[in-house]
MOPAC internal coordinates of N, CA, C and O (Angstrom, degrees):
PM7 1SCF
backbone

  N    0.0000 0     0.00 0     0.00 0    0    0    0
  C    1.4466 1     0.00 0     0.00 0    1    0    0
  C    1.5236 1   108.88 1     0.00 0    2    1    0
  O    1.2310 1   120.95 1   -48.55 1    3    2    1
  N    1.3239 1   115.79 1   131.45 1    3    2    1
  C    1.4643 1   120.89 1  -179.19 1    5    3    2
  C    1.5349 1   109.75 1   -95.22 1    6    5    3
  O    1.2310 1   120.53 1   -48.02 1    7    6    5
  N    1.3111 1   116.60 1   131.98 1    7    6    5
  C    1.4586 1   121.55 1   178.42 1    9    7    6
  C    1.5132 1   109.59 1   -97.72 1   10    9    7
  O    1.2310 1   121.01 1   -44.80 1   11   10    9
  N    1.3270 1   115.67 1   135.20 1   11   10    9
  C    1.4513 1   121.01 1   179.42 1   13   11   10
  C    1.5244 1   108.72 1  -110.92 1   14   13   11
  O    1.2310 1   120.25 1   -36.66 1   15   14   13
  N    1.3164 1   117.13 1   143.34 1   15   14   13
  C    1.4663 1   122.00 1   179.01 1   17   15   14
  C    1.5175 1   110.16 1  -113.89 1   18   17   15
  O    1.2310 1   121.32 1   -35.71 1   19   18   17
  N    1.3323 1   115.08 1   144.29 1   19   18   17
  C    1.4519 1   121.84 1   177.78 1   21   19   18
  C    1.5163 1   108.90 1  -132.85 1   22   21   19
  O    1.2310 1   120.71 1   -18.31 1   23   22   21
  N    1.3146 1   116.24 1   161.69 1   23   22   21
  C    1.4644 1   122.00 1   174.99 1   25   23   22
  C    1.5187 1   107.78 1  -100.71 1   26   25   23
  O    1.2310 1   120.68 1   -56.31 1   27   26   25
  N    1.3319 1   116.31 1   123.69 1   27   26   25
  C    1.4529 1   122.05 1   176.05 1   29   27   26
  C    1.5194 1   108.00 1   -93.33 1   30   29   27
  O    1.2310 1   120.79 1   -63.90 1   31   30   29
  N    1.3131 1   116.09 1   116.10 1   31   30   29
  C    1.4629 1   122.02 1   176.65 1   33   31   30
  C    1.5286 1   106.18 1  -101.57 1   34   33   31
  O    1.2310 1   120.00 1   -52.65 1   35   34   33
  N    1.3437 1   117.60 1   127.35 1   35   34   33
  C    1.4612 1   118.65 1  -177.76 1   37   35   34
  C    1.5180 1   111.12 1  -142.54 1   38   37   35
  O    1.2310 1   121.45 1   -19.20 1   39   38   37
  N    1.3405 1   114.83 1   160.80 1   39   38   37
  C    1.4570 1   122.08 1  -177.76 1   41   39   38
  C    1.5240 1   109.11 1  -149.50 1   42   41   39
  O    1.2310 1   121.09 1   -17.10 1   43   42   41
  N    1.3238 1   115.53 1   162.90 1   43   42   41
  C    1.4666 1   121.56 1   177.14 1   45   43   42
  C    1.5179 1   109.51 1   -84.69 1   46   45   43
  O    1.2310 1   121.18 1   -42.39 1   47   46   45
  N    1.3158 1   115.34 1   137.61 1   47   46   45
  C    1.4613 1   122.45 1   173.49 1   49   47   46
  C    1.5214 1   106.40 1  -135.89 1   50   49   47
  O    1.2310 1   120.93 1   -87.89 1   51   50   49
  N    1.3179 1   115.82 1    92.11 1   51   50   49
  C    1.4686 1   123.23 1  -172.21 1   53   51   50
  C    1.5264 1   109.03 1    59.34 1   54   53   51
  O    1.2310 1   119.28 1    61.51 1   55   54   53
  N    1.3207 1   118.97 1  -118.49 1   55   54   53
  C    1.4686 1   121.11 1  -177.76 1   57   55   54
  C    1.5285 1   113.34 1   -93.03 1   58   57   55
  O    1.2310 1   120.08 1  -170.44 1   59   58   57
  N    1.3168 1   117.46 1     9.56 1   59   58   57
  C    1.4614 1   121.86 1  -176.27 1   61   59   58
  C    1.5210 1   111.33 1  -115.50 1   62   61   59
  O    1.2310 1   120.77 1   -27.33 1   63   62   61
  N    1.3177 1   116.14 1   152.67 1   63   62   61
  C    1.4580 1   122.46 1   165.59 1   65   63   62
  C    1.5235 1   105.60 1  -100.35 1   66   65   63
  O    1.2310 1   120.62 1   -52.41 1   67   66   65
  N    1.3085 1   116.41 1   127.59 1   67   66   65
  C    1.4593 1   122.30 1   179.46 1   69   67   66
  C    1.5202 1   106.65 1  -114.93 1   70   69   67
  O    1.2310 1   120.53 1   -42.59 1   71   70   69
  N    1.3263 1   116.60 1   137.41 1   71   70   69
  C    1.4568 1   118.29 1  -176.82 1   73   71   70
  C    1.5108 1   113.15 1  -144.45 1   74   73   71
  O    1.2310 1   122.35 1   -13.67 1   75   74   73
  N    1.3132 1   113.11 1   166.33 1   75   74   73
  C    1.4671 1   121.58 1   176.68 1   77   75   74
  C    1.5122 1   108.61 1  -144.81 1   78   77   75
  O    1.2310 1   120.84 1   -23.56 1   79   78   77
  N    1.3180 1   116.00 1   156.44 1   79   78   77
  C    1.4570 1   120.41 1   173.43 1   81   79   78
  C    1.5185 1   107.28 1   -87.77 1   82   81   79
  O    1.2310 1   120.89 1   -63.02 1   83   82   81
  N    1.3007 1   115.90 1   116.98 1   83   82   81
  C    1.4677 1   121.53 1  -179.37 1   85   83   82
  C    1.5274 1   109.05 1   -63.73 1   86   85   83
  O    1.2310 1   120.92 1   -51.97 1   87   86   85
  N    1.3106 1   115.84 1   128.03 1   87   86   85
  C    1.4618 1   120.52 1   178.59 1   89   87   86
  C    1.5177 1   114.12 1    87.33 1   90   89   87
  O    1.2310 1   120.11 1  -179.80 1   91   90   89
  N    1.3362 1   117.40 1     0.20 1   91   90   89
  C    1.4647 1   120.72 1   178.47 1   93   91   90
  C    1.5310 1   107.28 1  -122.75 1   94   93   91
  O    1.2310 1   119.70 1   -83.86 1   95   94   93
  N    1.3180 1   118.17 1    96.14 1   95   94   93
  C    1.4656 1   121.03 1  -176.09 1   97   95   94
  C    1.5285 1   112.37 1   -59.53 1   98   97   95
  O    1.2310 1   121.01 1   -41.96 1   99   98   97
  N    1.3196 1   115.68 1   138.04 1   99   98   97
  C    1.4553 1   120.95 1   173.08 1  101   99   98
  C    1.5077 1   116.84 1    85.73 1  102  101   99
  O    1.2310 1   119.24 1  -179.40 1  103  102  101
  N    1.3301 1   119.05 1     0.60 1  103  102  101
  C    1.4715 1   120.58 1  -179.86 1  105  103  102
  C    1.5319 1   108.17 1  -103.81 1  106  105  103
  O    1.2310 1   121.60 1   -82.10 1  107  106  105
  N    1.3337 1   114.54 1    97.90 1  107  106  105
  C    1.4602 1   123.60 1   178.57 1  109  107  106
  C    1.5144 1   108.26 1  -126.89 1  110  109  107
  O    1.2310 1   120.22 1   -25.72 1  111  110  109
  N    1.3265 1   117.18 1   154.28 1  111  110  109
  C    1.4614 1   121.22 1   171.92 1  113  111  110
  C    1.5176 1   108.86 1  -162.59 1  114  113  111
  O    1.2310 1   121.14 1     4.23 1  115  114  113
  N    1.3351 1   115.42 1  -175.77 1  115  114  113
  C    1.4572 1   120.77 1   179.39 1  117  115  114
  C    1.5175 1   109.42 1  -148.29 1  118  117  115
  O    1.2310 1   121.03 1   -14.87 1  119  118  117
  N    1.3225 1   115.63 1   165.13 1  119  118  117
  C    1.4553 1   122.16 1   176.42 1  121  119  118
  C    1.5175 1   109.57 1  -166.30 1  122  121  119
  O    1.2310 1   121.16 1   -19.38 1  123  122  121
  N    1.3203 1   115.38 1   160.62 1  123  122  121
  C    1.4639 1   118.86 1   178.99 1  125  123  122
  C    1.5249 1   111.66 1   -84.13 1  126  125  123
  O    1.2310 1   120.40 1   161.35 1  127  126  125
  N    1.3256 1   116.84 1   -18.65 1  127  126  125
  C    1.4669 1   122.13 1   175.06 1  129  127  126
  C    1.5247 1   108.17 1  -129.48 1  130  129  127
  O    1.2310 1   120.64 1   -16.02 1  131  130  129
  N    1.3155 1   116.38 1   163.98 1  131  130  129
  C    1.4609 1   119.76 1   177.86 1  133  131  130
  C    1.5292 1   110.61 1   -63.13 1  134  133  131
  O    1.2310 1   120.07 1   140.35 1  135  134  133
  N    1.3353 1   117.46 1   -39.65 1  135  134  133
  C    1.4674 1   120.55 1   178.81 1  137  135  134
  C    1.5272 1   110.86 1   -61.71 1  138  137  135
  O    1.2310 1   120.43 1   138.20 1  139  138  137
  N    1.3389 1   116.79 1   -41.80 1  139  138  137
  C    1.4649 1   120.46 1   179.44 1  141  139  138
  C    1.5250 1   110.30 1   -66.97 1  142  141  139
  O    1.2310 1   120.14 1   138.39 1  143  142  141
  N    1.3205 1   117.34 1   -41.61 1  143  142  141
  C    1.4664 1   120.92 1   177.07 1  145  143  142
  C    1.5225 1   110.37 1   -60.54 1  146  145  143
  O    1.2310 1   119.74 1   134.40 1  147  146  145
  N    1.3194 1   118.10 1   -45.60 1  147  146  145
  C    1.4661 1   121.34 1  -179.78 1  149  147  146
  C    1.5300 1   110.96 1   -60.49 1  150  149  147
  O    1.2310 1   120.03 1   137.25 1  151  150  149
  N    1.3250 1   117.56 1   -42.75 1  151  150  149
  C    1.4642 1   121.09 1   178.72 1  153  151  150
  C    1.5352 1   110.27 1   -64.48 1  154  153  151
  O    1.2310 1   120.67 1   135.60 1  155  154  153
  N    1.3255 1   116.33 1   -44.40 1  155  154  153
  C    1.4625 1   120.53 1  -178.88 1  157  155  154
  C    1.5237 1   112.15 1   -66.80 1  158  157  155
  O    1.2310 1   120.02 1   143.44 1  159  158  157
  N    1.3240 1   117.57 1   -36.56 1  159  158  157
  C    1.4700 1   120.14 1  -179.70 1  161  159  158
  C    1.5287 1   109.69 1   -70.82 1  162  161  159
  O    1.2310 1   120.16 1   145.52 1  163  162  161
  N    1.3350 1   117.31 1   -34.48 1  163  162  161
  C    1.4806 1   120.13 1   174.56 1  165  163  162
  C    1.5219 1   110.09 1   -62.41 1  166  165  163
  O    1.2310 1   120.59 1   135.67 1  167  166  165
  N    1.3356 1   116.47 1   -44.33 1  167  166  165
  C    1.4628 1   120.66 1   178.16 1  169  167  166
  C    1.5260 1   110.90 1   -61.36 1  170  169  167
  O    1.2310 1   120.30 1   136.03 1  171  170  169
  N    1.3274 1   117.04 1   -43.97 1  171  170  169
  C    1.4662 1   121.10 1   179.51 1  173  171  170
  C    1.5292 1   110.52 1   -61.95 1  174  173  171
  O    1.2310 1   120.18 1   139.68 1  175  174  173
  N    1.3386 1   117.27 1   -40.32 1  175  174  173
  C    1.4659 1   120.47 1   178.85 1  177  175  174
  C    1.5274 1   110.61 1   -65.79 1  178  177  175
  O    1.2310 1   120.61 1   136.08 1  179  178  177
  N    1.3525 1   116.44 1   -43.92 1  179  178  177
  C    1.4697 1   119.91 1   179.21 1  181  179  178
  C    1.5271 1   111.09 1   -59.67 1  182  181  179
  O    1.2310 1   120.60 1   136.79 1  183  182  181
  N    1.3320 1   116.46 1   -43.21 1  183  182  181
  C    1.4660 1   119.91 1   178.56 1  185  183  182
  C    1.5216 1   111.10 1   -62.58 1  186  185  183
  O    1.2310 1   120.22 1   137.12 1  187  186  185
  N    1.3237 1   117.19 1   -42.88 1  187  186  185
  C    1.4527 1   121.14 1   179.31 1  189  187  186
  C    1.5244 1   110.45 1   -64.40 1  190  189  187
  O    1.2310 1   120.37 1   137.52 1  191  190  189
  N    1.3275 1   116.89 1   -42.48 1  191  190  189
  C    1.4671 1   120.86 1  -178.20 1  193  191  190
  C    1.5320 1   110.33 1   -68.09 1  194  193  191
  O    1.2310 1   120.12 1   142.71 1  195  194  193
  N    1.3222 1   117.38 1   -37.29 1  195  194  193
  C    1.4653 1   121.22 1   178.45 1  197  195  194
  C    1.5156 1   110.74 1   -67.17 1  198  197  195
  O    1.2310 1   120.49 1   138.17 1  199  198  197
  N    1.3301 1   116.66 1   -41.83 1  199  198  197
  C    1.4727 1   120.61 1   178.55 1  201  199  198
  C    1.5285 1   111.57 1   -66.19 1  202  201  199
  O    1.2310 1   120.05 1   152.59 1  203  202  201
  N    1.3285 1   117.52 1   -27.41 1  203  202  201
  C    1.4604 1   121.37 1  -177.16 1  205  203  202
  C    1.5323 1   112.49 1   -81.12 1  206  205  203
  O    1.2310 1   120.31 1   164.30 1  207  206  205
  N    1.3381 1   117.01 1   -15.70 1  207  206  205
  C    1.4632 1   120.24 1  -179.56 1  209  207  206
  C    1.5311 1   109.57 1   -70.41 1  210  209  207
  O    1.2310 1   120.63 1   -39.22 1  211  210  209
  N    1.3303 1   116.40 1   140.78 1  211  210  209
  C    1.4607 1   118.35 1   177.90 1  213  211  210
  C    1.5293 1   110.84 1   -66.13 1  214  213  211
  O    1.2310 1   120.82 1   -34.06 1  215  214  213
  N    1.3099 1   116.03 1   145.94 1  215  214  213
  C    1.4655 1   121.37 1   178.38 1  217  215  214
  C    1.5251 1   109.20 1   -69.86 1  218  217  215
  O    1.2310 1   120.55 1   -37.36 1  219  218  217
  N    1.3368 1   116.55 1   142.64 1  219  218  217
  C    1.4718 1   119.49 1   178.47 1  221  219  218
  C    1.5310 1   109.94 1   -64.66 1  222  221  219
  O    1.2310 1   121.31 1   -34.57 1  223  222  221
  N    1.3135 1   115.10 1   145.43 1  223  222  221
  C    1.4784 1   119.61 1  -178.87 1  225  223  222
  C    1.4934 1   111.50 1   -92.21 1  226  225  223
  O    1.2310 1   120.10 1   180.00 1  227  226  225

Protein backbone atom coordinates (compact mmCIF):
# COMPACT_ATOMS: atom_id res chain seq x y z
CA UNK A 1 0.00 0.00 0.00
CA UNK A 2 1.37 3.40 -1.00
CA UNK A 3 0.98 6.30 1.42
CA UNK A 4 0.42 9.78 0.07
CA UNK A 5 1.25 12.99 1.94
CA UNK A 6 -0.48 16.34 1.68
CA UNK A 7 0.01 19.77 3.22
CA UNK A 8 -2.88 20.95 5.40
CA UNK A 9 -3.17 24.72 5.28
CA UNK A 10 -5.46 26.10 8.01
CA UNK A 11 -6.53 29.36 9.64
CA UNK A 12 -8.75 30.64 12.45
CA UNK A 13 -12.25 31.79 11.61
CA UNK A 14 -13.82 32.96 14.87
CA UNK A 15 -14.03 29.83 17.06
CA UNK A 16 -13.26 27.41 14.22
CA UNK A 17 -10.16 26.17 12.44
CA UNK A 18 -10.81 26.05 8.70
CA UNK A 19 -8.49 24.16 6.42
CA UNK A 20 -7.79 22.89 2.95
CA UNK A 21 -5.43 20.41 1.37
CA UNK A 22 -2.88 22.43 -0.55
CA UNK A 23 -2.77 21.30 -4.16
CA UNK A 24 -6.05 19.36 -3.97
CA UNK A 25 -8.89 21.54 -5.30
CA UNK A 26 -12.21 21.34 -3.49
CA UNK A 27 -11.07 19.65 -0.26
CA UNK A 28 -12.01 22.00 2.59
CA UNK A 29 -13.28 21.36 6.11
CA UNK A 30 -13.42 22.79 9.61
CA UNK A 31 -13.10 21.75 13.24
CA UNK A 32 -12.99 23.23 16.71
CA UNK A 33 -9.60 21.60 17.37
CA UNK A 34 -6.70 20.71 15.10
CA UNK A 35 -7.37 16.99 15.69
CA UNK A 36 -11.02 17.44 14.67
CA UNK A 37 -10.01 19.43 11.58
CA UNK A 38 -7.51 16.73 10.56
CA UNK A 39 -10.16 14.01 10.92
CA UNK A 40 -12.73 16.04 8.98
CA UNK A 41 -10.28 16.89 6.18
CA UNK A 42 -9.42 13.18 5.83
CA UNK A 43 -13.13 12.41 5.51
CA UNK A 44 -13.57 15.18 2.92
CA UNK A 45 -10.62 13.81 0.91
CA UNK A 46 -12.00 10.24 1.06
CA UNK A 47 -15.39 11.45 -0.18
CA UNK A 48 -13.76 13.39 -3.02
CA UNK A 49 -11.57 10.43 -3.98
CA UNK A 50 -14.55 8.04 -3.91
CA UNK A 51 -16.63 10.37 -6.08
CA UNK A 52 -13.74 10.64 -8.56
CA UNK A 53 -13.51 6.86 -9.08
CA UNK A 54 -15.14 5.61 -12.27
CA UNK A 55 -18.42 3.76 -11.80
CA UNK A 56 -18.21 -0.02 -12.26
CA UNK A 57 -19.47 -1.23 -15.63
